[in-house]
C-alpha positions as CSV (number, residue, x, y, z in Angstrom):
1,M,120.8,27.8,79.9
2,V,118.1,26.4,77.7
3,P,114.5,26.0,79.0
4,K,113.3,22.2,79.8
5,Q,112.3,20.8,76.6
6,P,108.6,18.8,76.8
7,R,110.1,17.2,73.7
8,S,113.3,15.3,72.2
9,G,114.8,16.6,69.3
10,L,115.3,20.9,67.7
11,V,112.4,22.5,68.8
12,A,110.9,25.9,68.4
13,L,111.8,28.5,71.2
14,S,109.7,31.3,70.2
15,S,108.5,32.6,73.6
16,E,111.0,31.7,75.5
17,F,113.8,33.5,77.2
18,V,117.3,32.1,77.1
19,V,120.2,33.2,78.1
20,L,123.8,32.4,75.9
21,A,127.0,33.3,77.6
22,G,130.2,33.0,75.5
23,T,133.4,34.0,77.1
24,K,137.2,34.8,75.7
25,G,139.7,33.9,78.3
26,L,139.0,33.8,81.4
27,F,135.6,33.4,83.2
28,K,134.2,34.2,86.5
29,K,133.2,31.3,88.2
30,N,130.1,31.9,91.0
31,R,126.8,29.7,92.1
32,L,124.6,32.9,91.2
33,T,121.0,32.2,89.8
34,I,119.1,34.5,87.6
35,K,116.1,36.1,89.7
36,S,113.6,36.4,87.0
37,D,113.3,36.8,83.1
38,K,113.1,40.9,83.5
39,S,115.6,42.5,81.5
40,A,117.2,44.2,84.5
41,D,117.6,40.8,86.2
42,L,119.2,39.2,83.3
43,I,121.7,42.4,82.7
44,D,122.6,42.3,86.4
45,Y,123.4,38.5,86.2
46,A,124.9,39.2,83.2
47,K,127.6,42.1,84.9
48,K,128.2,39.7,87.9
49,T,128.9,36.8,86.1
50,G,130.7,38.1,82.8
51,N,132.8,40.2,81.6
52,E,132.8,43.5,79.1
53,P,131.5,43.7,76.0
54,F,127.9,42.7,76.6
55,L,125.5,42.0,74.0
56,F,121.7,42.1,74.6
57,I,119.6,40.9,72.0
58,G,115.4,41.9,71.2
59,E,115.2,44.7,73.0
60,V,116.7,48.6,73.4
61,I,118.1,49.1,76.5
62,N,120.8,52.2,78.1
63,E,123.6,50.2,79.9
64,K,127.1,51.6,79.4
65,H,129.1,48.7,78.1
66,W,126.3,47.0,76.3
67,M,125.2,46.7,73.0
68,Y,121.4,45.6,71.6
69,C,120.7,43.9,69.0
70,I,116.6,44.1,67.5
71,N,114.8,42.4,64.6
């Protein structure tokens, strides 16, 4: 899910949140929406819609079955 772009073509997303979902095999189908761009809401959404392992980029988190990547 990428925020609406004001221009066509490639644009920088330096201050935007982007949720990227990738799957291997089957995935869960649902009609959930992300409540906000807060880390806890993003993690909750991923747990309800995805499968382990999970990866969070840009912030250190302490969640079971999650890996994080910063810098």
